[in-house]
Structure formats: C-alpha cells, structure tokens
Backbone as a printed PyTorch tensor [residue, N CA C, xyz], in Angstrom:
tensor([[[-34.6720, -14.4560, -16.1570],
         [-34.7340, -13.5430, -16.0230],
         [-33.6680, -13.6690, -14.8070]],

        [[-33.4830, -14.3940, -13.7430],
         [-32.3070, -14.1910, -12.7740],
         [-31.5380, -14.5390, -13.4130]],

        [[-31.2530, -15.0160, -14.1770],
         [-29.9210, -15.2400, -14.4340],
         [-28.6560, -14.0020, -15.3270]],

        [[-29.5130, -13.4710, -16.0530],
         [-28.8890, -12.1840, -16.3230],
         [-28.8110, -10.6720, -15.3880]],

        [[-29.7010, -10.9710, -14.2930],
         [-29.6890,  -9.8480, -13.5550],
         [-28.0470, -10.8890, -12.5620]],

        [[-28.2180, -11.9490, -12.1650],
         [-27.0500, -12.3400, -11.4860],
         [-25.8570, -12.1380, -12.1470]],

        [[-25.4530, -12.2790, -13.4290],
         [-24.3750, -12.2610, -14.3680],
         [-24.2660, -11.2620, -14.0970]],

        [[-24.9750, -10.1630, -14.2500],
         [-24.7420,  -8.2770, -14.2930],
         [-24.2900,  -8.2230, -13.1350]],

        [[-24.4980,  -8.7040, -11.6480],
         [-24.1550,  -8.5490, -10.6950],
         [-22.7460,  -8.9690, -10.7510]],

        [[-22.3490, -10.0510, -11.0030],
         [-21.2930, -10.4710, -10.9820],
         [-20.3810,  -9.7760, -11.7540]],

        [[-20.8250,  -9.2960, -12.8960],
         [-19.4200,  -8.8550, -13.3620],
         [-19.1430,  -7.3810, -13.2840]],

        [[-20.3470,  -6.9340, -12.4120],
         [-20.1320,  -5.2400, -11.3840],
         [-19.1210,  -5.3880, -10.5320]],

        [[-19.7600,  -6.9490,  -9.7630],
         [-18.4990,  -6.6220,  -8.5540],
         [-17.0800,  -7.1390,  -9.3200]],

        [[-16.8860,  -8.0870, -10.1080],
         [-15.3640,  -8.5400, -10.4040],
         [-14.8430,  -7.5700, -10.9670]],

        [[-15.5630,  -6.9090, -12.5940],
         [-15.0670,  -6.2280, -13.1080],
         [-15.0460,  -4.2860, -12.9600]],

        [[-16.4410,  -4.3160, -12.6530],
         [-17.2280,  -3.1700, -12.6680],
         [-16.7210,  -1.9900, -12.0390]],

        [[-17.9810,  -1.5910, -11.4160],
         [-17.4330,  -0.2150, -10.4490],
         [-17.2380,  -0.4860,  -8.6300]],

        [[-17.3280,  -2.1520,  -8.5810],
         [-17.2710,  -2.1970,  -6.9730],
         [-16.1440,  -3.3180,  -7.1180]],

        [[-15.0770,  -3.3140,  -8.5850],
         [-14.1340,  -4.0170,  -8.4030],
         [-12.8520,  -3.8320,  -7.4290]],

        [[-13.0530,  -2.7200,  -7.0160],
         [-11.7460,  -2.0220,  -6.4900],
         [-11.9790,  -2.9390,  -5.0280]],

        [[-13.5750,  -2.7610,  -4.2700],
         [-13.7840,  -3.1890,  -2.8560],
         [-13.6970,  -4.2050,  -2.6230]],

        [[-13.8110,  -4.8140,  -3.2600],
         [-13.7550,  -6.7580,  -3.9100],
         [-12.4150,  -6.9390,  -3.6810]],

        [[-11.4770,  -6.7460,  -5.1990],
         [-10.2460,  -6.9880,  -4.6750],
         [ -9.1120,  -6.5750,  -3.8420]],

        [[ -9.4970,  -5.3460,  -3.6590],
         [ -8.3280,  -4.8450,  -2.6810],
         [ -9.1720,  -4.7740,  -1.2860]],

        [[-10.4590,  -4.5080,  -0.8040],
         [-10.6920,  -4.4130,   0.4420],
         [-10.8150,  -5.6420,   0.9020]],

        [[-11.6120,  -7.1760,  -0.0280],
         [-11.8410,  -8.0520,   0.1340],
         [-10.9480,  -9.1190,   0.3080]],

        [[-10.4680,  -9.2240,  -1.1160],
         [ -9.3490, -10.4450,  -1.2440],
         [ -8.1020,  -9.8790,  -0.6810]],

        [[ -7.5860,  -8.7380,  -0.8900],
         [ -6.4140,  -8.8790,  -0.5320],
         [ -5.8880,  -8.0540,   1.1790]],

        [[ -7.0640,  -7.4990,   1.5630],
         [ -7.1590,  -7.0860,   2.8660],
         [ -7.8100,  -7.9260,   3.3110]],

        [[ -9.0810,  -8.9220,   3.0920],
         [ -9.2380,  -9.9470,   4.1490],
         [ -9.1190, -10.7810,   4.2270]],

        [[ -8.3310, -11.7100,   2.8780],
         [ -7.9870, -12.9820,   2.8590],
         [ -6.3070, -12.9720,   2.4910]],

        [[ -5.5910, -12.3180,   1.8880],
         [ -4.4290, -12.5300,   1.9240],
         [ -3.3620, -12.4110,   2.8690]],

        [[ -3.7600, -11.0540,   3.2950],
         [ -3.3270, -10.1880,   4.4880],
         [ -3.0970, -11.2840,   5.2740]],

        [[ -4.2990, -11.4800,   6.0930],
         [ -3.7400, -12.2410,   7.4380],
         [ -3.6570, -13.6650,   7.0510]],

        [[ -3.2170, -14.5090,   6.1100],
         [ -2.5810, -15.4860,   5.2630],
         [ -1.2540, -14.7360,   5.5590]],

        [[ -0.4490, -14.2350,   5.2560],
         [  0.6440, -13.8050,   5.2050],
         [  0.9740, -13.5200,   6.4880]],

        [[  0.1490, -12.7230,   7.4200],
         [  0.7310, -12.6600,   8.5890],
         [  0.3760, -13.2660,   9.7220]],

        [[ -0.2700, -14.4400,   9.7770],
         [ -0.1640, -16.0670,  10.2340],
         [  0.9650, -16.6540,   9.8260]],

        [[  1.2560, -16.5890,   8.4820],
         [  2.7330, -17.1870,   8.7740],
         [  3.5060, -16.8630,   8.5270]],

        [[  4.3020, -15.2820,   9.1910],
         [  4.8550, -14.7750,  10.3440],
         [  5.1120, -14.8160,  11.4710]],

        [[  3.6720, -15.0500,  11.8780],
         [  3.4400, -15.5780,  13.1760],
         [  3.8560, -16.3430,  14.0760]],

        [[  3.9710, -17.2650,  13.0450],
         [  4.0380, -18.5400,  13.0510],
         [  5.9960, -18.6900,  13.5730]],

        [[  6.4980, -17.9010,  12.6440],
         [  7.8020, -18.0830,  12.3140],
         [  8.6460, -16.8440,  13.2060]],

        [[  8.0030, -16.8800,  14.6840],
         [  8.0720, -16.2970,  15.6080],
         [  8.7120, -14.6510,  15.7040]],

        [[  7.5320, -13.6930,  14.8480],
         [  8.1970, -12.8110,  14.0190],
         [  7.2530, -11.7530,  15.2190]],

        [[  6.6900, -10.4670,  15.4810],
         [  6.2690,  -9.6670,  16.2890],
         [  5.2770, -10.1550,  16.9540]],

        [[  4.5430, -10.3670,  17.6400],
         [  3.0280, -10.5880,  18.3870],
         [  2.1930,  -9.9240,  18.0400]],

        [[  2.6830,  -8.2960,  18.0680],
         [  1.4660,  -7.2030,  17.2840],
         [  0.7540,  -7.9340,  16.2690]],

        [[  1.6440,  -9.1300,  15.7720],
         [  1.4030,  -8.8440,  14.0230],
         [ -0.5180,  -9.1450,  14.3560]],

        [[ -0.4350,  -9.9890,  15.3750],
         [ -1.9890, -10.1420,  15.7110],
         [ -3.1860,  -9.2900,  15.4620]],

        [[ -2.4700,  -7.8580,  15.8620],
         [ -3.7580,  -7.0230,  16.1140],
         [ -3.6440,  -7.0070,  14.7350]],

        [[ -2.4780,  -6.8110,  13.7050],
         [ -2.6500,  -5.9090,  12.6200],
         [ -3.6390,  -7.6960,  11.6750]],

        [[ -3.7670,  -8.6480,  12.0670],
         [ -4.0900,  -9.2420,  11.4590],
         [ -5.6080,  -9.6900,  11.5640]],

        [[ -5.9030,  -9.4900,  12.6290],
         [ -7.2630,  -9.3960,  13.4500],
         [ -8.3960,  -8.3920,  12.6560]],

        [[ -7.5870,  -7.1330,  12.5120],
         [ -8.2940,  -5.5610,  11.7700],
         [ -8.4410,  -6.1040,  10.4590]],

        [[ -6.9000,  -6.7700,   9.8620],
         [ -7.7550,  -6.6120,   8.4580],
         [ -8.4080,  -8.0320,   8.3580]],

        [[ -8.7910,  -8.6090,   9.1540],
         [-10.1960,  -9.5880,   9.0470],
         [-11.4050,  -8.9660,   9.4420]],

        [[-10.5690,  -8.2860,   9.8890],
         [-12.8190,  -7.3190,  10.5270],
         [-13.1790,  -6.3050,   8.8320]],

        [[-11.6050,  -5.3860,   8.6130],
         [-11.8220,  -4.9660,   7.0810],
         [-12.0880,  -5.4500,   5.9370]],

        [[-12.3880,  -6.8680,   5.7600],
         [-12.1690,  -7.9700,   5.0970],
         [-13.9920,  -8.0330,   5.0430]],

        [[-14.2260,  -8.4080,   6.2150],
         [-15.5900,  -8.7410,   6.1830],
         [-16.5310,  -7.4680,   6.0270]],

        [[-16.2660,  -6.0890,   6.4210],
         [-16.9360,  -5.4430,   6.1700],
         [-16.9190,  -5.0780,   4.8050]],

        [[-16.1870,  -5.2470,   3.8900],
         [-16.1510,  -4.7720,   2.7180],
         [-17.0000,  -6.0120,   1.8700]],

        [[-16.9200,  -7.5120,   2.2810],
         [-18.1190,  -8.3380,   1.6750],
         [-19.4720,  -7.7790,   1.7200]],

        [[-19.6350,  -7.5970,   3.1520],
         [-21.1190,  -7.3110,   3.6460],
         [-21.1080,  -5.5770,   2.2960]],

        [[-20.2090,  -4.7460,   2.4460],
         [-20.5470,  -4.0470,   1.8900],
         [-20.6900,  -4.2700,   0.5120]],

        [[-20.2110,  -5.0920,  -0.3580],
         [-20.1290,  -5.3470,  -1.3730],
         [-21.4960,  -6.1940,  -1.8950]],

        [[-21.9150,  -6.7910,  -0.9350],
         [-23.3390,  -7.8730,  -1.3500],
         [-24.6000,  -6.5210,  -1.2430]],

        [[-24.3200,  -5.6980,  -0.7000],
         [-25.5160,  -4.9420,  -0.1710],
         [-24.8360,  -3.6970,  -1.5430]],

        [[-24.1600,  -3.3240,  -1.7830],
         [-24.0700,  -2.3690,  -2.9160],
         [-24.2970,  -2.9780,  -4.0080]],

        [[-23.5910,  -4.0420,  -4.3210],
         [-23.8540,  -4.7680,  -5.9840],
         [-25.4610,  -4.9350,  -5.9560]],

        [[-26.3370,  -5.6540,  -4.8500],
         [-27.6430,  -6.0850,  -4.6900],
         [-28.7270,  -4.7680,  -4.7600]],

        [[-27.9300,  -3.6580,  -4.4930],
         [-29.0900,  -2.4910,  -4.7590],
         [-28.9470,  -1.8790,  -6.1790]],

        [[-27.7150,  -1.7800,  -6.8830],
         [-27.0790,  -1.4170,  -8.0640],
         [-28.3590,  -2.0870,  -9.2920]],

        [[-28.3380,  -3.2120,  -8.8510],
         [-29.1230,  -4.7320,  -9.5240],
         [-30.2690,  -4.7120,  -9.3030]],

        [[-31.2420,  -4.0030,  -8.4890],
         [-32.4080,  -3.9200,  -7.9880],
         [-33.2840,  -3.7090,  -9.3890]],

        [[-32.6620,  -2.4780,  -9.8930],
         [-34.1390,  -2.0970, -10.9020],
         [-33.8540,  -2.7200, -11.9790]],

        [[-32.7510,  -4.1080, -12.4270],
         [-32.5800,  -4.7560, -13.7020],
         [-33.9250,  -5.4490, -14.0000]],

        [[-34.7240,  -5.7730, -12.4670],
         [-35.5180,  -7.1050, -12.7570],
         [-37.2700,  -6.4530, -13.7620]],

        [[-37.4120,  -6.9350, -14.8990],
         [-38.2790,  -6.4950, -15.3940],
         [-39.4000,  -7.2260, -15.0670]],

        [[-40.6590,  -7.3120, -14.4520],
         [-41.6250,  -7.7390, -14.3830],
         [-42.5410,  -7.4490, -15.4140]],

        [[-43.2030,  -9.0020, -16.3510],
         [-43.4210,  -8.7120, -17.0100],
         [-45.7180,  -9.3720, -17.4790]]])
C-alpha cells in the first residue's frame, strides 16, 4: 500500500506537475547555482556574489519545503483503507 503511494509521489515530483518546481527551484537554484557561484567567489570575482549565493540557497530551501508539502497533499487521497 505505501509503496504505490510513494512511487506516485516520486513520479509526481520528478516527472509530473511538481517537476518544474523541483528541477528549477531546488536543483538548479538551490544546488547548482550556489556551487557555481562559490567557484567564482574563490577565483576573486565580485564579493556581491555572496549575496546572490545566499539568496539562491534560501530559494532552494523554500522550494524543497514546498515540494515536500505539495506532493504529500496531492498523494494523501491515494491511501486506501481496507
């Protein structure tokens, strides 16, 4: 019972209606952008990149919470009580 619901939740998150928020918000903005900006900071580029780096981490965290709650709310009606 739980395996089918969790499979649907993962599918919804990775490929379904929550995929944009997950891939763009969490992966791109919350993981990839901070890594790239940290590399630029180490090579002596503008210190203002730290602000952009921190903001992108915060946006990624908000997207992570939004995805977790959103997928859980949409998959809750899938539970079948026998």
